[in-house]
Structures are given as C-alpha cells and as structure tokens.
PASEBA-1860 file (N, C-alpha, C; in nm, 3 decimals):
! residues 165
1> MTDPARVR> 0.692/-3.087/0.314/0.648/-2.960/0.274/0.493/-2.972/0.233 ~ 0.427/-2.863/0.290/0.285/-2.862/0.267/0.242/-2.779/0.140 ~ 0.140/-2.828/0.086/0.089/-2.763/-0.045/0.036/-2.635/0.001 ~ 0.083/-2.522/-0.075/0.018/-2.394/-0.037/-0.130/-2.387/-0.052 ~ -0.175/-2.457/-0.152/-0.334/-2.454/-0.174/-0.400/-2.510/-0.063 ~ -0.355/-2.621/-0.007/-0.401/-2.677/0.109/-0.399/-2.591/0.231 ~ -0.295/-2.510/0.235/-0.274/-2.422/0.356/-0.384/-2.327/0.334 ~ -0.397/-2.267/0.217/-0.497/-2.167/0.189/-0.645/-2.212/0.231
9> RHAERIRE> -0.668/-2.331/0.184/-0.802/-2.406/0.209/-0.818/-2.424/0.363 ~ -0.733/-2.455/0.444/-0.743/-2.464/0.589/-0.759/-2.335/0.646 ~ -0.694/-2.239/0.596/-0.712/-2.101/0.659/-0.858/-2.052/0.642 ~ -0.891/-2.067/0.510/-1.020/-2.024/0.483/-1.135/-2.103/0.572 ~ -1.108/-2.218/0.589/-1.208/-2.311/0.652/-1.208/-2.251/0.813 ~ -1.081/-2.227/0.857/-1.079/-2.183/0.988/-1.147/-2.066/1.022 ~ -1.141/-1.959/0.915/-1.202/-1.831/0.922/-1.369/-1.845/0.933 ~ -1.410/-1.946/0.845/-1.546/-1.981/0.834/-1.598/-2.051/0.968
17> LVASVVRS> -1.513/-2.132/1.011/-1.558/-2.211/1.135/-1.564/-2.107/1.265 ~ -1.464/-2.028/1.277/-1.454/-1.949/1.393/-1.562/-1.849/1.382 ~ -1.591/-1.788/1.283/-1.715/-1.695/1.249/-1.842/-1.761/1.283 ~ -1.858/-1.890/1.236/-1.987/-1.953/1.270/-1.998/-1.980/1.421 ~ -1.888/-2.032/1.488/-1.892/-2.058/1.629/-1.916/-1.926/1.695 ~ -1.852/-1.836/1.680/-1.859/-1.709/1.741/-2.018/-1.651/1.735 ~ -2.071/-1.670/1.615/-2.202/-1.615/1.593/-2.309/-1.709/1.661 ~ -2.294/-1.830/1.670/-2.398/-1.927/1.723/-2.376/-1.983/1.854
25> QIKDPRLG> -2.249/-2.009/1.901/-2.229/-2.081/2.013/-2.174/-1.993/2.135 ~ -2.100/-1.902/2.110/-2.047/-1.818/2.218/-2.164/-1.726/2.280 ~ -2.183/-1.726/2.409/-2.298/-1.654/2.462/-2.224/-1.558/2.561 ~ -2.116/-1.519/2.541/-2.038/-1.420/2.638/-2.100/-1.283/2.619 ~ -2.133/-1.215/2.726/-2.198/-1.092/2.715/-2.088/-0.984/2.679 ~ -1.953/-1.014/2.704/-1.854/-0.918/2.679/-1.829/-0.923/2.517 ~ -1.885/-1.021/2.445/-1.842/-1.022/2.301/-1.926/-0.904/2.222 ~ -1.874/-0.825/2.160/-1.923/-0.712/2.096/-1.966/-0.756/1.936
33> MITITDAR> -1.993/-0.648/1.880/-2.022/-0.673/1.740/-1.899/-0.702/1.659 ~ -1.870/-0.830/1.641/-1.748/-0.884/1.581/-1.761/-0.922/1.435 ~ -1.652/-0.917/1.363/-1.643/-0.965/1.226/-1.507/-1.032/1.211 ~ -1.513/-1.155/1.168/-1.390/-1.228/1.151/-1.343/-1.200/0.997 ~ -1.234/-1.121/0.994/-1.202/-1.070/0.853/-1.106/-1.166/0.785 ~ -1.014/-1.235/0.860/-0.914/-1.324/0.786/-0.865/-1.421/0.884 ~ -0.797/-1.531/0.826/-0.725/-1.629/0.905/-0.616/-1.667/0.829 ~ -0.502/-1.681/0.894/-0.380/-1.728/0.833/-0.328/-1.852/0.913
41> ITADLRDA> -0.259/-1.935/0.850/-0.207/-2.069/0.926/-0.075/-2.088/0.873 ~ 0.010/-2.133/0.962/0.149/-2.170/0.919/0.164/-2.283/0.827 ~ 0.265/-2.289/0.762/0.282/-2.413/0.667/0.287/-2.543/0.726 ~ 0.309/-2.560/0.850/0.312/-2.688/0.921/0.169/-2.700/0.991 ~ 0.083/-2.619/0.958/-0.060/-2.621/1.014/-0.075/-2.634/1.165 ~ 0.015/-2.582/1.238/0.022/-2.585/1.386/-0.024/-2.465/1.448 ~ -0.016/-2.342/1.389/-0.057/-2.213/1.447/-0.136/-2.147/1.355 ~ -0.243/-2.102/1.400/-0.343/-2.012/1.313/-0.354/-1.877/1.377
49> TVFYTVLG> -0.361/-1.775/1.287/-0.384/-1.629/1.347/-0.530/-1.586/1.285 ~ -0.618/-1.559/1.355/-0.732/-1.510/1.324/-0.759/-1.362/1.351 ~ -0.794/-1.288/1.240/-0.800/-1.134/1.248/-0.949/-1.112/1.259 ~ -0.975/-1.015/1.346/-1.110/-0.971/1.365/-1.127/-0.813/1.371 ~ -1.244/-0.766/1.351/-1.286/-0.632/1.371/-1.403/-0.615/1.480 ~ -1.396/-0.511/1.545/-1.506/-0.492/1.637/-1.571/-0.365/1.624 ~ -1.689/-0.346/1.612/-1.762/-0.224/1.593/-1.780/-0.154/1.743 ~ -1.721/-0.043/1.761/-1.725/0.025/1.896/-1.605/0.085/1.944
57> DAAAQTST> -1.597/0.128/2.053/-1.490/0.205/2.126/-1.378/0.104/2.167 ~ -1.260/0.160/2.229/-1.170/0.080/2.292/-1.217/-0.008/2.389 ~ -1.315/0.027/2.466/-1.378/-0.061/2.569/-1.429/-0.181/2.511 ~ -1.505/-0.168/2.399/-1.562/-0.291/2.331/-1.464/-0.374/2.271 ~ -1.358/-0.309/2.222/-1.248/-0.390/2.173/-1.181/-0.479/2.274 ~ -1.159/-0.414/2.393/-1.090/-0.479/2.497/-1.179/-0.598/2.560 ~ -1.306/-0.575/2.575/-1.392/-0.678/2.618/-1.400/-0.793/2.518 ~ -1.415/-0.757/2.391/-1.431/-0.869/2.302/-1.299/-0.951/2.290
65> AAALESAK> -1.187/-0.888/2.312/-1.064/-0.954/2.312/-1.062/-1.056/2.439 ~ -1.105/-1.003/2.549/-1.117/-1.094/2.663/-1.211/-1.214/2.655 ~ -1.318/-1.193/2.575/-1.423/-1.285/2.551/-1.362/-1.392/2.457 ~ -1.294/-1.346/2.350/-1.227/-1.446/2.247/-1.118/-1.520/2.331 ~ -1.038/-1.473/2.418/-0.926/-1.544/2.488/-0.995/-1.652/2.571 ~ -1.114/-1.620/2.637/-1.175/-1.724/2.726/-1.238/-1.822/2.641 ~ -1.288/-1.809/2.513/-1.334/-1.906/2.433/-1.245/-1.972/2.344 ~ -1.112/-1.945/2.373/-1.013/-2.007/2.278/-1.008/-2.153/2.279
73> GMLRSTVG> -1.022/-2.218/2.395/-1.028/-2.368/2.399/-1.132/-2.425/2.325 ~ -1.252/-2.380/2.342/-1.374/-2.435/2.266/-1.352/-2.417/2.120 ~ -1.299/-2.292/2.086/-1.282/-2.267/1.939/-1.181/-2.362/1.874 ~ -1.073/-2.381/1.951/-0.974/-2.469/1.903/-1.010/-2.609/1.885 ~ -1.083/-2.663/1.987/-1.140/-2.808/1.967/-1.231/-2.818/1.848 ~ -1.318/-2.715/1.837/-1.421/-2.717/1.721/-1.344/-2.716/1.584 ~ -1.243/-2.629/1.579/-1.160/-2.620/1.449/-1.082/-2.757/1.442 ~ -1.033/-2.810/1.542/-0.952/-2.930/1.530/-1.030/-3.058/1.475
81> KALGLRHS> -1.164/-3.065/1.538/-1.251/-3.177/1.495/-1.295/-3.143/1.352 ~ -1.330/-3.025/1.308/-1.374/-3.004/1.174/-1.265/-3.018/1.063 ~ -1.144/-2.986/1.113/-1.048/-2.998/1.002/-0.990/-3.138/0.984 ~ -0.993/-3.224/1.092/-0.945/-3.359/1.088/-0.807/-3.371/1.078 ~ -0.738/-3.267/1.135/-0.591/-3.275/1.137/-0.535/-3.358/1.257 ~ -0.412/-3.401/1.254/-0.354/-3.491/1.367/-0.347/-3.389/1.496 ~ -0.304/-3.271/1.466/-0.293/-3.165/1.573/-0.374/-3.046/1.545 ~ -0.466/-3.011/1.644/-0.540/-2.896/1.634/-0.454/-2.762/1.639
89> PTLTFVLD> -0.460/-2.672/1.538/-0.383/-2.554/1.544/-0.399/-2.471/1.667 ~ -0.299/-2.401/1.708/-0.340/-2.305/1.826/-0.386/-2.186/1.749 ~ -0.472/-2.107/1.840/-0.537/-1.987/1.774/-0.489/-1.876/1.846 ~ -0.457/-1.760/1.768/-0.413/-1.644/1.820/-0.516/-1.544/1.740 ~ -0.572/-1.460/1.832/-0.668/-1.354/1.788/-0.596/-1.232/1.784 ~ -0.609/-1.159/1.657/-0.547/-1.032/1.642/-0.648/-0.939/1.591 ~ -0.647/-0.814/1.656/-0.740/-0.711/1.620/-0.695/-0.644/1.493 ~ -0.786/-0.653/1.381/-0.750/-0.608/1.257/-0.783/-0.452/1.256
97> DVQDQVKH> -0.688/-0.374/1.242/-0.706/-0.232/1.244/-0.723/-0.173/1.108 ~ -0.807/-0.215/1.020/-0.829/-0.189/0.887/-0.876/-0.040/0.878 ~ -0.969/-0.002/0.970/-1.021/0.129/0.972/-0.927/0.219/1.011 ~ -0.833/0.198/1.090/-0.732/0.292/1.133/-0.637/0.318/1.023 ~ -0.605/0.213/0.953/-0.515/0.221/0.836/-0.591/0.300/0.721 ~ -0.708/0.272/0.710/-0.777/0.345/0.592/-0.783/0.493/0.629 ~ -0.802/0.534/0.755/-0.808/0.669/0.803/-0.675/0.741/0.776 ~ -0.573/0.670/0.808/-0.438/0.708/0.792/-0.400/0.735/0.649
105> IDDLLAAA> -0.446/0.647/0.568/-0.424/0.666/0.419/-0.503/0.785/0.370 ~ -0.633/0.796/0.405/-0.711/0.907/0.380/-0.648/1.048/0.416 ~ -0.591/1.042/0.531/-0.516/1.163/0.576/-0.393/1.200/0.493 ~ -0.313/1.099/0.453/-0.215/1.107/0.374/-0.240/1.160/0.231 ~ -0.356/1.109/0.176/-0.400/1.155/0.044/-0.449/1.302/0.055 ~ -0.519/1.337/0.165/-0.564/1.474/0.175/-0.438/1.563/0.183 ~ -0.333/1.528/0.272/-0.213/1.599/0.269/-0.154/1.633/0.148 ~ -0.145/1.525/0.054/-0.084/1.524/-0.083/-0.166/1.618/-0.161
113> RNADAEVQ> -0.295/1.599/-0.156/-0.381/1.697/-0.231/-0.361/1.847/-0.211 ~ -0.341/1.866/-0.072/-0.326/2.002/-0.040/-0.181/2.059/-0.063 ~ -0.071/1.969/-0.074/0.052/2.004/-0.115/0.039/2.020/-0.276 ~ -0.023/1.958/-0.355/-0.027/1.958/-0.489/-0.096/2.099/-0.523 ~ -0.196/2.133/-0.449/-0.286/2.257/-0.467/-0.192/2.372/-0.434 ~ -0.095/2.377/-0.329/-0.007/2.482/-0.309/0.093/2.498/-0.417 ~ 0.138/2.376/-0.466/0.242/2.391/-0.573/0.183/2.457/-0.687 ~ 0.054/2.421/-0.729/-0.008/2.483/-0.845/-0.036/2.628/-0.817
121> RLAARAEY> -0.071/2.656/-0.695/-0.092/2.812/-0.668/0.034/2.881/-0.684 ~ 0.161/2.818/-0.632/0.279/2.896/-0.648/0.324/2.899/-0.800 ~ 0.296/2.799/-0.882/0.339/2.790/-1.007/0.259/2.883/-1.096 ~ 0.137/2.920/-1.055/0.058/3.018/-1.131/0.109/3.160/-1.118 ~ 0.190/3.199/-1.017/0.251/3.319/-0.986/0.386/3.329/-1.028 ~ 0.447/3.215/-1.065/0.589/3.205/-1.099/0.625/3.279/-1.225 ~ 0.745/3.330/-1.237/0.790/3.401/-1.353/0.932/3.325/-1.387 ~ 0.972/3.355/-1.504/1.094/3.293/-1.562/1.211/3.369/-1.482
129> AGEAQPYR> 1.311/3.293/-1.451/1.433/3.358/-1.383/1.510/3.441/-1.495 ~ 1.520/3.396/-1.616/1.587/3.455/-1.717/1.494/3.517/-1.824 ~ 1.543/3.483/-1.948/1.442/3.533/-2.063/1.342/3.428/-2.078 ~ 1.219/3.457/-2.141/1.109/3.366/-2.162/1.160/3.265/-2.255 ~ 1.243/3.288/-2.363/1.301/3.188/-2.448/1.450/3.180/-2.439 ~ 1.503/3.088/-2.346/1.649/3.089/-2.330/1.729/3.033/-2.444 ~ 1.680/2.963/-2.538/1.734/2.895/-2.654/1.760/2.982/-2.773 ~ 1.853/2.965/-2.853/1.862/3.046/-2.974/1.773/2.984/-3.080
137> LEEESEDA> 1.708/3.077/-3.143/1.616/3.050/-3.257/1.684/3.025/-3.387 ~ 1.618/2.970/-3.480/1.681/2.942/-3.609/1.719/3.071/-3.677 ~ 1.630/3.180/-3.675/1.654/3.298/-3.737/1.794/3.369/-3.690 ~ 1.799/3.375/-3.560/1.919/3.424/-3.501/2.059/3.357/-3.540 ~ 2.043/3.212/-3.562/2.149/3.136/-3.592/2.196/3.168/-3.749 ~ 2.085/3.188/-3.837/2.118/3.231/-3.973/2.185/3.356/-3.976 ~ 2.136/3.454/-3.896/2.205/3.582/-3.892/2.348/3.572/-3.855 ~ 2.384/3.494/-3.750/2.517/3.467/-3.705/2.607/3.408/-3.812
145> DAVGEDAE> 2.549/3.310/-3.908/2.613/3.246/-4.003/2.652/3.352/-4.109 ~ 2.564/3.444/-4.137/2.573/3.552/-4.248/2.697/3.648/-4.205 ~ 2.702/3.679/-4.085/2.819/3.768/-4.023/2.938/3.683/-4.027 ~ 2.939/3.561/-4.002/3.071/3.482/-4.004/3.114/3.469/-4.140 ~ 3.042/3.458/-4.241/3.083/3.450/-4.386/3.154/3.587/-4.431 ~ 3.109/3.696/-4.382/3.167/3.809/-4.417/3.298/3.826/-4.373 ~ 3.322/3.773/-4.235/3.449/3.774/-4.161/3.553/3.690/-4.251 ~ 3.512/3.583/-4.295/3.597/3.490/-4.365/3.653/3.552/-4.493
153> DEDETPPR> 3.563/3.627/-4.578/3.607/3.687/-4.693/3.719/3.798/-4.660 ~ 3.713/3.868/-4.556/3.812/3.974/-4.516/3.945/3.908/-4.470 ~ 3.956/3.778/-4.417/4.054/3.723/-4.349/4.155/3.661/-4.439 ~ 4.130/3.617/-4.560/4.229/3.543/-4.652/4.302/3.435/-4.607 ~ 4.244/3.354/-4.506/4.296/3.234/-4.470/4.240/3.130/-4.556 ~ 4.333/3.020/-4.585/4.276/2.911/-4.672/4.173/2.834/-4.602 ~ 4.077/2.784/-4.687/3.977/2.703/-4.622/4.042/2.568/-4.570 ~ 3.979/2.511/-4.471/4.016/2.379/-4.422/3.968/2.280/-4.509
161> GGDRR> 4.033/2.155/-4.502/3.981/2.052/-4.581/4.073/2.012/-4.695 ~ 4.023/1.941/-4.801/4.100/1.888/-4.902/4.144/1.982/-5.008 ~ 4.118/2.094/-5.021/4.140/2.196/-5.128/4.264/2.283/-5.087 ~ 4.374/2.242/-5.097/4.499/2.316/-5.050/4.575/2.353/-5.185 ~ 4.619/2.473/-5.203/4.698/2.503/-5.330/4.826/2.559/-5.289
END
C-alpha cells in the first residue's frame, strides 16, 4: 500500500516536471499556449494523468494534443529519471475544460437569478386566496367563550368533573 502523501508529492512533482519540459525542451510548432493545471497518479505509481489547458480555439487544442502525444516518450523518460522510481509512470494527457465548466456554472447562476426575479415579480402582485388573517384572534375567542357561558346557564346540565350531587 502506498502512502497517500507520497502519491501526492509525486503527482505535484510530475506536474512541475512536465510544465518545465514543455516550456523549455519541446520545440514543436503545433504546441500552443499551454498551461499544465494538474497531475494525478495512481496509488501504484504506474499511471499518471496530466491535465492541461490551451489558450485558443478548437484547432489550437487539437494541434496541442497532437504535439503532446508526439512528445510523450521524452516526457515519460524525463519524469521517470527525475522521480527515481523503478517503473516510469505512463502519461495520459487530458484537456482540462475548466473554462467550459465555469461558463456553464455562470449560465446556471444567471438562469437561477432570472427565475428568482420572476418569482419576486409574481409575489409582488399576489393576493391572499382567503381572508388576510385566516386564524382566530384572541378577542374573537373571548367573545365565543362568553356566548358559551350564557348557553350553559340556560341548559341546567350538571357540570362535569368531581362535583356531583
């Protein structure tokens, strides 16, 4: 079983190494404005996933992905030598779509704001379905008790409880 702290350290080191090699050693003209955002490695330290973003359109993203695939062998050997592991981890490059997710979340928040504004607008024009005060007030209940006492005096029924004669 591998220590999770060790796995995290190796993942961070892989991210730094790949970013350094991409910046300084890869001279592929297809490589666009790339940023290595994250790296994750499996617990057995055999497979690493490197996340990256590319500034530009879909064509720039496609060409950068091709450049990374062609440089994968050099990157793997550099990472393997620097980490000093028995087996160099295989590298998988994944386009990090953070900007797309941020845009999607912003759109969802805007839709929620619009829905809230619509609810507020409808609530401002709303009226009660019944009376404005549907509950009995204390004054009304006291009046009802007084009417009930008059009815008991007329009825001559013995009171309930312990006083029976």
